[in-house]
C-alpha positions in Angstrom: 63.0 -59.6 73.3 66.2 -59.4 71.3 68.7 -62.1 71.9 71.5 -59.6 71.2 73.1 -58.4 74.4 74.4 -54.9 74.3 78.0 -54.5 75.3 78.7 -51.8 77.8 81.7 -50.8 75.8 84.1 -52.4 73.3 87.4 -53.5 74.9 90.6 -51.5 74.4 91.5 -47.9 75.0 88.9 -45.2 75.6 88.6 -43.3 72.3 88.4 -40.1 74.4 91.8 -40.7 75.9 94.2 -38.1 74.6 96.8 -40.7 73.8 94.6 -42.5 71.4 94.8 -39.9 68.7 98.6 -39.9 68.9 98.6 -43.7 68.6 96.3 -43.5 65.6 98.7 -41.3 63.8 101.5 -43.8 64.2 99.5 -47.0 63.4 99.5 -48.5 59.9 96.2 -48.4 58.2 94.4 -51.6 57.2 91.3 -53.1 55.6 90.1 -56.4 57.1 88.8 -59.1 54.7 86.1 -61.3 56.4 83.6 -62.2 53.6 80.6 -64.1 55.0 82.1 -64.4 58.5 82.1 -61.1 60.3 80.5 -61.3 63.8 80.6 -65.1 63.4 82.9 -67.7 65.0 85.3 -68.0 62.0 85.6 -64.3 61.8 87.3 -64.0 65.2 90.4 -62.3 63.8 88.3 -59.6 62.2 86.1 -59.4 65.3 89.1 -58.9 67.5 90.7 -56.2 65.3 87.5 -54.3 65.2 87.3 -54.3 69.0 90.9 -53.5 69.6 94.1 -53.0 67.7 97.2 -51.4 69.0 99.2 -52.0 65.8 96.7 -51.2 63.0 94.1 -48.5 62.4 91.2 -50.5 61.0 89.5 -48.5 58.2 86.8 -50.9 57.1 85.8 -54.6 57.0 84.8 -56.4 53.8 81.8 -58.7 54.2 79.1 -58.3 51.5 76.5 -60.1 53.7 76.6 -57.2 56.2 77.6 -54.3 53.8 76.3 -50.9 54.9 76.4 -51.7 58.6 78.7 -50.2 61.2 81.1 -53.0 62.3 80.8 -52.2 66.0 77.0 -52.2 65.7 77.0 -55.5 63.9 79.4 -57.1 66.4 78.5 -55.6 69.8 75.5 -53.4 69.2 77.8 -50.4 69.9 78.8 -48.3 66.8 82.5 -47.6 66.4 82.6 -45.8 63.0 84.2 -48.7 61.1 82.1 -49.4 58.0 81.4 -52.8 56.5 81.9 -52.8 52.7 80.7 -55.1 50.0 84.0 -55.4 48.2 87.7 -54.6 48.2 87.1 -52.0 45.5 84.5 -50.2 47.7 86.7 -50.4 50.8 89.7 -48.8 48.9 87.5 -46.1 47.5 86.3 -45.2 50.9 89.9 -44.8 52.2 91.6 -41.4 51.8 94.6 -43.2 50.3 95.6 -46.7 49.6 95.8 -48.5 53.0 99.0 -50.0 54.1 97.7 -53.5 54.6 94.9 -55.9 53.7 94.4 -58.3 56.7 92.9 -61.7 56.2 90.4 -61.7 59.0 89.0 -65.2 58.8 90.2 -68.1 60.9 89.0 -71.3 59.1 89.6 -74.7 60.6 91.6 -75.6 57.4 94.0 -72.8 58.0 94.3 -72.3 54.2 93.1 -69.7 51.6 90.4 -70.7 49.1 90.9 -69.9 45.4 88.6 -66.9 45.7 90.4 -65.6 48.8 93.7 -65.9 47.0 92.4 -63.7 44.2 91.2 -61.1 46.7 94.6 -61.0 48.5 96.5 -60.8 45.3 94.2 -58.0 44.1 95.0 -56.1 47.3 98.7 -56.5 46.6 98.2 -55.2 43.0 96.6 -52.1 44.5 99.7 -51.4 46.6 98.7 -53.0 49.9 100.8 -55.4 52.0 99.1 -58.6 53.3 98.8 -59.7 56.9 98.3 -63.5 56.9 97.4 -65.4 60.1 96.8 -68.7 58.4 98.9 -71.9 58.6 100.1 -71.6 55.0 102.9 -69.1 54.7 102.4 -66.8 51.7 106.0 -65.8 51.5 106.7 -69.4 50.5 104.0 -69.4 47.8 105.6 -68.6 44.3 102.6 -66.5 43.1 102.5 -64.4 46.3 106.3 -64.0 46.4 106.3 -62.8 42.8 103.5 -60.3 43.5 105.4 -59.1 46.6 108.4 -58.4 44.5 106.5 -56.9 41.5 104.4 -54.5 43.6 107.0 -53.8 46.3 104.7 -54.8 49.2 105.2 -56.8 52.3 103.7 -60.1 53.3 103.5 -60.7 57.1 103.1 -64.4 57.9 102.1 -64.0 61.5 102.2 -67.7 62.4 105.6 -68.4 61.1 107.8 -69.6 64.0 111.4 -68.8 64.5 114.0 -71.2 62.8 114.0 -74.6 64.4 117.6 -74.2 65.5 116.5 -71.2 67.5 113.4 -72.7 69.1 113.6 -73.0 72.9 113.0 -76.1 75.1 111.4 -75.8 78.6 114.1 -74.9 81.1 112.5 -74.4 84.4 113.2 -70.6 84.3 109.5 -70.0 84.8 110.2 -70.3 88.5 112.1 -67.0 88.4 108.9 -65.2 87.4 107.7 -64.1 90.8 104.6 -62.1 90.0 101.2 -63.8 89.7 100.5 -65.4 86.3 96.9 -65.8 85.3 95.8 -67.8 82.2 92.4 -67.1 80.5 91.4 -70.6 79.4 88.0 -71.9 78.0 85.7 -74.8 77.5 86.0 -74.5 73.7 87.8 -72.7 70.9 86.7 -69.4 69.5 84.8 -68.7 72.8 86.3 -65.3 73.8 89.4 -66.0 75.7 91.5 -63.4 73.9 88.8 -60.7 74.3 88.5 -61.4 78.0 92.2 -61.4 78.5 92.5 -58.1 76.6 89.7 -56.4 78.6 91.2 -57.7 81.9 94.7 -56.4 81.0 93.3 -53.0 80.1 91.2 -52.8 83.2 94.1 -53.7 85.5 96.3 -51.0 83.8 93.5 -48.5 84.2 93.7 -49.2 88.0 97.4 -48.5 88.0 98.5 -52.2 88.0 101.3 -53.0 85.7 99.8 -55.9 83.7 101.4 -57.5 80.7 99.5 -59.6 78.2 101.1 -62.7 76.6 99.5 -63.4 73.2 99.4 -67.1 72.1 97.6 -66.9 68.8 97.6 -65.0 65.5 94.9 -62.5 66.3 96.6 -61.2 69.5 99.9 -60.8 67.6 98.2 -58.9 64.8 96.5 -56.7 67.3 99.9 -55.7 68.5 100.8 -57.8 71.6 104.4 -56.9 72.5 104.9 -60.4 73.8 103.5 -63.3 71.9 104.0 -66.6 70.2 101.6 -68.5 67.9 101.7 -71.8 69.7 99.7 -73.8 67.3 102.4 -73.3 64.6 105.3 -74.6 66.7 106.4 -78.2 66.9 105.0 -79.7 70.1 108.4 -80.4 71.6 109.1 -76.7 71.8 105.7 -75.3 72.7 106.2 -75.2 76.5 109.7 -73.8 76.1 108.6 -71.1 73.7 105.8 -69.9 76.0 108.1 -70.1 79.1 110.8 -68.0 77.4 108.2 -65.5 76.3 106.8 -65.1 79.8 110.3 -64.8 81.3 111.2 -62.2 78.7 108.1 -60.1 79.5 108.8 -60.4 83.2 112.5 -59.3 82.9 111.8 -56.4 80.6 108.5 -55.1 82.1 108.8 -55.9 85.8 105.0 -56.4 85.9 102.7 -56.8 88.9 100.8 -59.5 87.0 101.1 -61.4 83.8 97.9 -62.4 81.8 98.3 -65.3 79.4 95.8 -65.7 76.6 94.4 -69.2 76.3 93.9 -71.4 73.2 91.4 -74.2 72.5 90.5 -76.1 75.7 92.2 -78.6 77.8 89.3 -81.1 77.2 89.2 -80.4 73.4 90.0 -83.4 71.2 91.6 -81.3 68.4 92.8 -77.9 69.9 95.1 -78.9 72.8 97.3 -75.9 73.1 96.1 -75.3 76.7 98.3 -78.2 77.8 101.4 -76.2 76.8 100.1 -73.0 78.4 99.5 -74.8 81.7 102.9 -76.6 81.6 105.1 -73.9 80.1 103.4 -70.9 81.8 102.5 -72.6 85.1 99.8 -70.0 85.9 99.0 -69.4 89.5 95.4 -68.9 88.6 93.0 -69.5 85.8 89.9 -67.6 84.6 87.6 -69.9 82.6 85.6 -68.6 79.7 82.3 -70.5 78.9 79.3 -70.1 76.6 76.3 -71.4 78.5 74.0 -71.5 75.4 76.6 -73.3 73.1 75.5 -76.9 72.8 78.4 -78.5 70.9 82.0 -77.7 70.2 82.6 -75.3 67.3 83.7 -77.1 64.2 82.6 -80.4 65.9 78.8 -80.4 66.1 78.8 -84.1 67.1 80.6 -83.4 70.4 78.7 -81.8 73.3 80.1 -78.9 75.2 81.8 -79.7 78.5 80.4 -78.1 81.6 82.3 -75.5 83.6 82.5 -78.1 86.5 84.2 -80.8 84.3 86.6 -78.3 82.8 87.6 -76.9 86.2 88.2 -80.4 87.6 90.3 -81.3 84.6 92.4 -78.1 84.8 93.0 -78.4 88.5 93.9 -82.0 88.3 96.2 -81.5 85.3 98.1 -78.6 86.8 99.0 -77.0 90.1 96.7 -74.1 89.7 93.3 -72.9 90.8 90.4 -71.6 88.7 89.7 -68.2 90.3 86.7 -67.1 88.3 84.3 -67.8 85.3 83.5 -65.4 82.5 80.5 -65.7 80.2 80.3 -65.7 76.5 76.8 -64.3 75.9 76.2 -65.7 72.4 72.5 -66.3 71.9 71.7 -64.9 75.3 69.5 -62.0 76.5 70.7 -59.8 79.3 68.4 -61.6 81.7 69.9 -64.9 80.6 73.4 -63.6 81.4 72.2 -62.5 84.9 70.7 -65.9 85.5 73.9 -67.6 84.3 76.0 -65.4 86.6 73.9 -66.1 89.7 73.6 -69.9 89.1 77.3 -70.4 88.3 78.4 -68.4 91.3 76.1 -70.5 93.5 77.2 -73.8 92.0 80.9 -73.2 91.5 81.6 -70.9 94.5 83.7 -68.5 92.4 83.1 -65.0 91.0 81.3 -64.9 87.6 80.9 -62.1 85.1 80.6 -61.2 81.4 83.6 -59.2 80.3 81.7 -57.5 77.5 78.4 -56.6 79.2 79.3 -56.1 82.8 81.8 -53.5 84.2 85.4 -54.4 83.7 86.1 -53.6 87.3 84.4 -56.9 88.2 87.3 -58.6 86.4 89.8 -56.6 88.5 87.9 -57.6 91.7 88.1 -61.3 90.6 91.9 -61.1 90.3 92.4 -59.0 93.5 90.3 -61.4 95.5 92.5 -64.3 94.4 95.8 -62.4 94.7 95.6 -59.8 97.5 99.2 -58.7 96.8 97.9 -57.1 93.5 95.3 -55.3 95.5 98.0 -53.9 97.7 99.8 -52.6 94.6 96.5 -50.9 93.6 96.1 -49.2 97.0 99.8 -48.1 97.1 99.4 -46.6 93.6 96.3 -44.6 94.7 98.0 -43.3 97.8 
């Protein structure tokens, strides 16, 4: 039996929705560079963009190791019509015209471009494409990239660049004025699917008539087009809680949502990726959905460190913050569908909370998870249907 679990559907809007064609006509076109990493952990930016992008129309993905495949088929066993190309030259040739942007779709632990990757991005600029960069190095500050930007008249978007230090915001306590439920999607590791689950949950709530707003906290969510977001791992730690708080307050005051969903980063127990601390302190979520990969044995990027258990992470979260874990979601990497079913049954029995897989089980189960914990959201759903 195959270890690949087939997704019921990729997250994001239904391609049959009449509004999707209109959005496609207004989105900027892009090729995503993900050489050697598509459908793998370090390709999470490309993976996310292939599944859902409000801002960009993704024309193709570059990864010679999977050239000729459909990106959706390679990622979720669900074709989406986005081809995987062997090179930038091939990807540009397949486009009807020069795409607007070349997106760097890899998220390496170093946060830096390799020499070969620099050449590819500069080649894209020479062809007339802007660059979307989610790494820790800011290409607008690089003399070679700045010169190429001026020479070819193209834009470099450094997604992780924070606002000027004089404008960064400290925690103020204004989070207490946000009266709707706030739910954070945290995890037991990095690159485990927190953003994907948060995106699917937000879309599923909206489909039920619930005004849900997603707060992006990393580069991929911002590139996808999150209206409210801040790349927390690029901000000095003194300001992280305040920047997240201010972003949540801004979303609440502008959108008047029924619920706010906050994308998680890293894990509270993680020795290197500690951004969850600022999400719990600055966002003060009323509830947490925990994402876990049952078959992952060690932390990604740290193969000497065993994965925490859901029990240990839940205890840590609930002792660190005045919140409650309301559900567990499964990352099915390396699992068969039967494995997923077993994990759901066993974790529901052991943890006493709802468990599902956002990608392979109906999204309505995520909505039920939230409504069970926050009945006032359910009343909004009933009122909207009346």
